[in-house]
C-alpha positions in Angstrom: -59.3 2.9 -17.4 -59.0 -0.5 -15.4 -56.0 -1.7 -14.5 -55.0 -4.9 -14.1 -53.0 -6.4 -11.3 -50.2 -9.9 -12.3 -48.9 -11.5 -9.3 -45.7 -10.1 -11.1 -46.4 -6.4 -10.9 -47.7 -7.2 -7.1 -44.7 -8.3 -6.2 -42.6 -5.9 -8.3 -44.6 -3.1 -6.0 -44.0 -4.9 -3.0 -39.8 -4.9 -3.6 -40.4 -1.3 -4.2 -42.2 -0.4 -1.2 -39.3 -2.9 0.9 -36.3 -1.1 -0.5 -38.1 2.4 -0.1 -38.6 2.0 3.6 -35.4 0.7 4.1 -34.4 3.6 2.7 -35.7 6.1 5.0 -34.8 3.8 8.2 -38.5 1.6 8.8 -38.5 -2.0 6.4 -35.9 -4.1 7.3 -35.3 -7.4 5.1 -32.7 -8.6 7.3 -35.2 -9.6 10.3 -36.8 -11.4 7.4 -34.6 -13.3 6.4 -33.6 -14.3 9.7 -31.2 -12.5 11.2 -31.2 -9.8 14.1 -31.0 -6.6 12.8 -31.7 -3.2 14.9 -32.3 0.4 13.1 -29.9 3.4 15.1 -29.6 6.8 15.3 -26.8 7.5 16.4 -26.0 11.2 18.1 -22.6 13.2 16.4 -21.6 16.6 16.1 -20.0 17.9 12.6 -17.0 19.0 13.9 -15.4 18.6 17.9 -15.7 22.0 18.8 -20.2 22.0 17.8 -22.5 20.4 19.7 -23.8 16.9 19.3 -27.3 18.3 18.1 -27.0 15.8 14.3 -28.2 12.3 14.3 -26.4 9.5 11.8 -29.5 6.4 10.7 -27.7 2.8 11.0 -28.2 -0.5 10.9 -26.3 -2.7 13.1 -27.0 -6.3 12.2 -25.5 -9.5 14.1 -25.0 -13.4 13.2 -26.9 -16.3 14.2 -24.8 -17.0 18.1 -23.1 -15.7 20.3 -22.1 -12.1 19.3 -18.6 -11.6 17.1 -15.7 -9.4 18.2 -15.6 -7.5 15.0 -18.3 -4.8 13.0 -17.4 -4.1 9.7 -18.5 -0.4 9.6 -20.1 0.3 5.9 -19.5 3.5 4.5 -21.4 3.8 0.9 -20.6 6.4 -1.6 -21.9 9.7 -3.3 -25.9 9.5 -4.7 -25.9 6.7 -2.3 -27.6 5.4 1.4 -26.4 2.4 3.9 -29.3 0.0 1.1 -26.1 -0.4 -1.1 -24.7 -2.0 1.2 -27.6 -5.1 1.4 -29.8 -4.2 -1.8 -33.0 -5.7 -2.7 -32.5 -8.4 -5.8 -35.0 -7.0 -8.0 -36.0 -10.8 -9.0 -37.0 -12.0 -5.5 -35.1 -14.9 -3.4 -31.5 -14.4 -3.2 -29.3 -12.3 -1.6 -26.4 -11.6 -5.0 -26.7 -8.0 -4.5 -26.2 -8.7 -0.2 -23.0 -7.5 1.3 -24.1 -7.3 5.0 -25.8 -11.3 4.3 -21.6 -12.2 2.7 -20.2 -10.5 6.1 -23.0 -11.9 8.6 -22.1 -15.9 6.9 -18.6 -15.2 7.9 -19.0 -14.4 11.2 -18.8 -10.9 11.8 -21.2 -7.9 13.1 -22.4 -4.9 10.2 -23.3 -1.7 10.8 -24.1 0.1 7.7 -24.9 3.7 8.0 -26.4 6.8 6.3 -23.3 9.1 6.2 -24.2 12.4 7.8 -26.9 14.4 5.0 -28.1 11.3 3.5 -30.5 8.9 3.6 -32.9 8.8 6.9 -29.4 11.1 8.9 -29.7 14.4 9.7 -29.5 16.7 6.9 -27.7 20.1 8.0 -26.8 22.8 5.6 -25.3 22.1 2.7 -22.0 23.8 3.1 -21.2 22.1 6.3 -21.3 18.6 4.8 -17.8 18.1 4.0 -15.0 15.6 3.8 -14.1 17.4 7.1 -17.2 16.4 8.6 -18.0 13.1 7.7 -15.1 11.7 8.7 -15.1 12.9 11.6 -18.7 11.9 12.0 -17.6 8.3 11.3 -15.1 8.6 14.0 -17.8 9.1 16.1 -19.7 6.4 15.3 -16.6 4.3 15.6 -16.3 5.1 19.3 -19.6 4.0 19.3 -19.4 0.8 18.3 -16.4 0.7 20.5 -18.2 2.3 24.0 -21.3 -0.2 23.6 -24.1 2.4 22.6 -25.3 1.1 20.1 -28.1 -1.3 20.0 -28.5 -5.0 18.6 -31.9 -6.3 18.8 -31.0 -8.0 22.7 -29.8 -4.7 23.9 -26.7 -2.1 23.5 -23.4 -4.3 22.1 -19.6 -2.9 22.3 -17.1 -4.5 19.8 -13.5 -4.7 20.3 -12.3 -4.2 16.9 -14.0 -2.3 13.5 -12.8 -3.1 10.3 -13.8 0.7 7.9 -15.2 -0.8 4.6 -15.7 2.4 2.4 -17.0 2.5 -1.3 -16.8 5.5 -3.4 -16.6 8.8 -1.6 -17.0 6.0 1.3 -13.6 4.8 0.9 -12.5 8.7 0.8 -14.0 9.9 3.9 -12.0 6.6 5.2 -8.6 7.3 4.1 -9.5 11.0 6.5 -11.2 9.1 8.8 -8.7 6.5 9.3 -4.8 8.9 9.5 -7.2 11.8 11.5 -8.0 9.1 14.2 -6.6 6.4 14.2 -9.1 4.1 15.6 -10.1 1.3 13.3 -8.2 -2.3 13.0 -8.2 -2.6 9.2 -9.4 -0.9 6.4 -11.4 -2.6 2.8 -11.4 0.7 0.1 -13.4 -0.2 -2.7 -14.3 2.2 -5.9 -11.8 4.2 -5.2 -7.9 5.7 -6.4 -5.1 8.4 -6.2 -5.7 8.0 -9.8 -9.0 9.7 -10.7 -10.0 10.0 -14.8 -11.1 12.6 -15.5 -13.3 12.3 -18.6 -15.3 10.0 -15.5 -15.2 12.6 -13.0 -16.6 14.8 -15.5 -19.0 12.7 -16.4 -20.1 12.1 -12.7 -20.3 16.8 -12.2 -22.4 16.7 -15.3 -24.8 14.1 -14.5 -26.3 16.1 -11.2 -28.9 18.2 -10.5 -30.6 20.2 -7.2 -32.6 17.3 -5.6 -34.9 20.2 -4.6 -36.3 19.2 -9.2 -35.6 16.1 -8.9 -38.9 13.3 -9.8 -37.8 11.2 -7.1 -36.5 13.8 -3.8 -38.3 16.8 -4.7 -41.3 18.3 -2.0 -38.3 16.8 0.6 -37.4 19.9 1.8 -33.8 19.9 0.4 -31.6 23.1 -0.3 -30.2 24.2 -3.4 -26.7 22.9 -2.1 -28.1 18.6 -2.0 -27.5 17.3 -5.2 -28.3 13.7 -7.2 -28.5 12.5 -10.1 -30.0 13.7 -12.8 -33.3 10.7 -14.1 -31.8 8.5 -16.6 -27.9 9.0 -16.1 -26.6 6.3 -13.4 -26.3 3.7 -15.7 -23.4 5.1 -17.7 -21.8 7.4 -14.8 -22.1 4.4 -12.3 -22.2 1.1 -14.2 -20.7 1.0 -17.6 -18.9 -1.6 -19.3 -20.7 -3.5 -16.2 -23.3 -6.2 -17.0 -26.4 -5.1 -14.3 -29.6 -6.0 -14.5 -32.5 -3.6 -15.6 -34.4 -4.0 -12.7 -31.8 -3.3 -10.2 -30.0 0.3 -12.3 -34.8 1.5 -11.8 -34.5 0.3 -8.2 -31.2 1.9 -7.4 -33.0 5.3 -9.1 -35.9 5.1 -6.9 -34.1 4.6 -3.5 -30.9 7.5 -4.6 -29.9 10.2 -2.6 -27.8 12.9 -2.4 -24.2 15.0 -1.8 -23.2 18.7 -1.2 -21.2 21.1 -2.9 -19.2 21.0 -0.5 -18.2 17.0 -0.8 -18.0 17.2 -4.3 -15.5 20.7 -4.7 -13.1 19.3 -2.3 -12.2 16.8 -4.4 -9.4 17.8 -6.0 -7.6 19.1 -2.3 -8.6 15.3 -1.0 -6.9 13.4 -3.7 -3.9 16.1 -3.0 -4.1 14.9 0.8 -1.5 13.4 2.2 -1.9 10.3 4.5 -0.9 8.2 8.0 -2.8 5.0 7.4 -1.1 3.2 10.6 -3.6 -0.7 9.9 -3.7 -3.2 7.1 -5.7 -2.4 3.8 -7.6 -4.2 1.0 -7.8 -2.0 -2.1 -10.8 -3.4 -4.5 -11.7 -1.9 -8.0 -12.7 -3.1 -11.4 -10.5 -2.8 -13.5 -13.0 -0.6 -16.0 -14.0 1.6 -13.6 -14.4 4.8 -15.5 -14.6 6.9 -12.6 -11.1 6.0 -10.5 -9.0 3.3 -13.2 -9.4 4.1 -16.6 -9.9 2.1 -19.5 -7.0 -1.1 -19.1 -4.2 -1.8 -20.4 -3.2 1.1 -18.8 -4.9 2.2 -16.3 -4.2 1.6 -12.8 -6.6 -1.5 -11.7 -4.8 -3.6 -15.3 -3.9 -5.4 -12.4 -3.4 -5.6 -8.2 0.1 -5.8 -8.4 0.2 -2.7 -11.0 -2.7 -1.4 -8.3 -0.7 -1.7 -5.1 2.6 0.5 -7.1 0.1 3.2 -7.3 -1.7 3.2 -4.0 0.7 2.3 -1.6 3.2 5.2 -1.7 -0.3 7.4 -1.5 -1.3 5.6 2.2 1.5 6.6 4.1 4.5 5.3 5.1 3.8 3.7 7.8 0.2 1.7 6.8 2.3 -2.4 7.7 0.1 -3.9 4.6 -1.6 -3.7 2.0 -3.8 -6.8 -0.4 -6.1 -5.7 -3.8 -8.1 -7.5 -5.7 -9.4 -6.2 -9.4 -12.6 -7.5 -11.1 -11.6 -7.6 -14.4 -13.7 -6.2 -16.6 -15.7 -4.4 -14.5 -16.6 -1.2 -13.6 -16.7 1.6 -11.1 -20.3 -0.1 -9.3 -19.0 -3.0 -7.2 -22.1 -4.1 -5.3 -25.0 -4.0 -8.3 -23.0 -6.6 -10.6 -23.7 -10.2 -11.1 -20.3 -10.4 -10.2 -20.6 -9.2 -6.4 -20.7 -11.8 -4.3 -16.8 -12.8 -6.3 -16.1 -9.6 -4.5 -17.4 -9.8 -0.8 -16.0 -13.5 -0.8 -12.9 -11.8 -0.4 -13.5 -9.4 2.0 -14.6 -12.1 4.1 -11.3 -13.5 3.6 -9.1 -10.9 3.8 -10.7 -9.3 7.0 -10.9 -12.9 8.5 -7.0 -13.6 7.8 -6.5 -10.3 9.3 -8.3 -9.5 11.9 -10.9 -11.8 12.8 -14.1 -12.5 13.3 -14.2 -13.7 17.0 -12.9 -12.0 20.1 -9.2 -11.9 20.9 -6.7 -9.9 19.2 -6.2 -9.2 15.6 -3.6 -11.7 13.8 -2.3 -8.6 11.4 -0.3 -9.4 8.7 1.3 -12.0 7.0 5.2 -12.6 8.0 
């Protein structure tokens, strides 16, 4: 068989290799963009009474100039990795899908982590990878960021302020982490609410199968307690009705990761748990999120005021202020749609106004 290579096919192949390298913690397109980035493996325990014999992979990126006082800690959702926050543009030449790029341009540092059991982080027995373990691991990463034991390209760095940013299951993890440990200065919750859509949740569950039999992930030693999405299901589950580049969806499929049975079986209890968030909160959802919002006009994400009214009582009696933004017509997957820069800008404006990127006290809620 004769194979003909074109410049376009070579470029696409290089992009896939680059993305897979980043997924495995080996490549770093941020370096090529002139950013200062460093991969880290942070030792963690799964619970306070257990040894720190696990590792979290996380990539610290710094903006140009003096080191900022604030870092945004980025926590991805189920079956994703830290790549969700710095996704390559398959068409090349833009940073359209990079939340990291937007945060660095605003003067913040970022730490995008692979949740425990995901991506290049340690893979404990699946029954131990629970929402509580996720939250405790994130807490330890926050401690490391404040203590100066996370490395940048010029050495270890400590940060005065931490903004916790979650998407989907990463937002649910953030609910627990902020409630249990009270150790961050603000939290951004995207792609989540306390009003899940039963049909959307059921569609997600039906899309899952054991990672050990998946064409992308088989042969990597996954136990049967680790799950991923079946081939060809990610668009219907995560994207629709949003518009999305088919090349983005294809690259998303090739770089997908896992979730565990223990993470997913606890979902009803997660929504029922009382929260105690005591820092400013920004909520960001698509109006048509089929997992967490339901269709407009009846859905809680129909507008920002409705979303605030529905969510604020669930965040706890001591939350000082809550703001919200909704993306009209968009679904669950906020970072990987053409309109992603719109919500990136909203997040950076809010973080700058509420916390500030520089060293010094956080401005806090508007009077």
